Kinemage of the C-alpha trace (Angstrom):
@kinemage 1
@onewidth
@group {chain A} dominant
@subgroup {mainchain}
@vectorlist {calphas} color= white
{ca met a 1} P 0.000 0.000 0.000
{ca phe a 2} L 2.866 2.379 0.817
{ca gly a 3} L 4.383 1.640 -2.628
{ca phe a 4} L 1.167 2.753 -4.290
{ca phe a 5} L 1.365 6.196 -2.622
{ca ile a 6} L 5.002 6.558 -3.673
{ca gln a 7} L 4.054 5.765 -7.289
{ca met a 8} L 1.172 8.265 -7.231
{ca phe a 9} L 3.420 10.934 -5.699
{ca leu a 10} L 6.090 10.421 -8.361
{ca leu a 11} L 3.471 10.442 -11.134
{ca cys a 12} L 1.907 13.706 -9.881
{ca ala a 13} L 5.316 15.326 -9.310
{ca gly a 14} L 6.410 14.385 -12.837
{ca ala a 15} L 3.199 15.776 -14.354
{ca phe a 16} L 3.604 18.971 -12.345
{ca leu a 17} L 7.224 19.425 -13.446
{ca ala a 18} L 6.291 18.718 -17.080
{ca gly a 19} L 3.587 21.422 -16.864
{ca val a 20} L 6.040 23.881 -15.312
{ca leu a 21} L 8.581 23.179 -18.054
{ca leu a 22} L 6.021 23.599 -20.858
{ca thr a 23} L 4.713 26.810 -19.335
{ca trp a 24} L 8.233 28.186 -18.948
{ca leu a 25} L 9.099 27.321 -22.550
{ca thr a 26} L 6.048 29.109 -23.929
{ca met a 27} L 6.196 32.139 -21.617
{ca arg a 28} L 9.914 32.888 -21.709
{ca thr a 29} L 10.970 36.127 -23.292
{ca arg a 30} L 11.955 35.764 -26.863
{ca pro a 31} L 14.866 37.704 -28.294
{ca ala a 32} L 13.658 40.950 -29.801
{ca ala a 33} L 13.570 40.942 -33.564
{ca val a 34} L 15.887 43.396 -35.211
{ca pro a 35} L 13.682 46.232 -36.451
{ca glu a 36} L 13.931 46.906 -40.139
{ca ala a 37} L 14.998 50.326 -41.274
{ca pro a 38} L 11.984 52.453 -42.221
{ca leu a 39} L 11.447 53.005 -45.923
{ca ser a 40} L 12.396 56.401 -47.171
{ca ile a 41} L 9.884 58.572 -48.962
{ca met a 42} L 11.732 58.058 -52.224
{ca glu a 43} L 11.376 54.267 -52.110
{ca glu a 44} L 7.586 54.064 -51.939
{ca pro a 45} L 5.333 56.897 -53.086
{ca val a 46} L 2.462 57.781 -50.814
{ca ala a 47} L -0.871 57.586 -52.627
{ca leu a 48} L -2.963 60.677 -52.052
{ca pro a 49} L -6.709 60.242 -51.698
{ca pro a 50} L -8.795 61.622 -54.553
{ca ala a 51} L -9.640 65.285 -53.989
{ca ile a 52} L -12.583 65.567 -56.389
{ca lys a 53} L -16.017 64.143 -55.507
{ca ala a 54} L -18.539 63.542 -58.264
{ca asn a 55} L -22.182 62.539 -58.518
{ca ser a 56} L -22.863 60.114 -61.373
{ca arg a 57} L -26.594 60.925 -61.416
{ca thr a 58} L -26.116 64.668 -62.028
{ca met a 59} L -22.734 64.244 -63.777
{ca met a 60} L -21.334 67.146 -61.723
{ca phe a 61} L -18.153 67.237 -59.645
{ca his a 62} L -17.189 69.276 -56.599
{ca thr a 63} L -13.750 70.528 -55.627
{ca pro a 64} L -12.738 71.185 -51.993
{ca glu a 65} L -13.580 74.884 -52.569
{ca ser a 66} L -17.248 74.033 -53.205
{ca pro a 67} L -19.558 74.851 -50.264
{ca tyr a 68} L -21.231 71.449 -50.712
{ca tyr a 69} L -17.984 69.429 -50.830
{ca lys a 70} L -18.088 68.288 -47.195
{ca arg a 71} L -21.801 67.462 -47.336
{ca met a 72} L -21.831 65.352 -50.471
{ca lys a 73} L -20.897 61.700 -50.338
{ca gly a 74} L -19.966 61.300 -53.986
{ca asp a 75} L -20.026 58.023 -55.860
{ca ala a 76} L -17.126 58.814 -58.194
{ca phe a 77} L -13.750 60.245 -57.230
{ca phe a 78} L -11.010 61.913 -59.261
{ca his a 79} L -7.529 63.243 -58.555
{ca ser a 80} L -7.920 66.399 -60.628
{ca pro a 81} L -10.647 68.444 -62.326
{ca glu a 82} L -9.130 67.513 -65.695
{ca asp a 83} L -9.688 63.813 -64.937
{ca ala a 84} L -13.331 64.523 -64.083
{ca arg a 85} L -13.865 66.543 -67.271
{ca arg a 86} L -12.305 63.758 -69.377
{ca ala a 87} L -14.801 61.348 -67.796
{ca gly a 88} L -17.698 63.587 -68.914
{ca tyr a 89} L -18.437 65.426 -65.650
{ca thr a 90} L -18.952 69.193 -65.404
{ca met a 91} L -17.811 71.406 -62.569
{ca trp a 92} L -20.400 72.606 -60.094
{ca thr a 93} L -21.174 76.318 -60.446
{ca pro a 94} L -23.352 78.395 -58.143
{ca arg a 95} L -26.780 79.265 -59.465
{ca pro a 96} L -27.504 82.962 -59.793
{ca arg a 97} L -29.767 84.206 -57.048
{ca val a 98} L -33.129 85.380 -58.233
{ca pro a 99} L -34.544 88.152 -56.087
{ca ala a 100} L -37.884 87.342 -54.476
{ca ala a 101} L -40.896 88.969 -56.113
{ca ser a 102} L -42.364 91.679 -53.925
């Protein structure tokens, strides 16, 4: 009977030590990777977001100077007004104000 307890103790101690070893192996600090040098601006050009918003239903485009530019969602985008004109869009122009009839 005493031999049985010794065997159980050794089995539990071995399982405990195996768990400690596995935990230590997975949790130990790993050597820090050598950081790569950042790319210079000349190596990879930064893509600028399109600045022109256009509405395909009205076929009109708005530049950032337009008072409606921030409000409109736009379903077509261009990098320049020339690109929008080539695609068949016309630039938004303010409507002349008609004085109210008195």
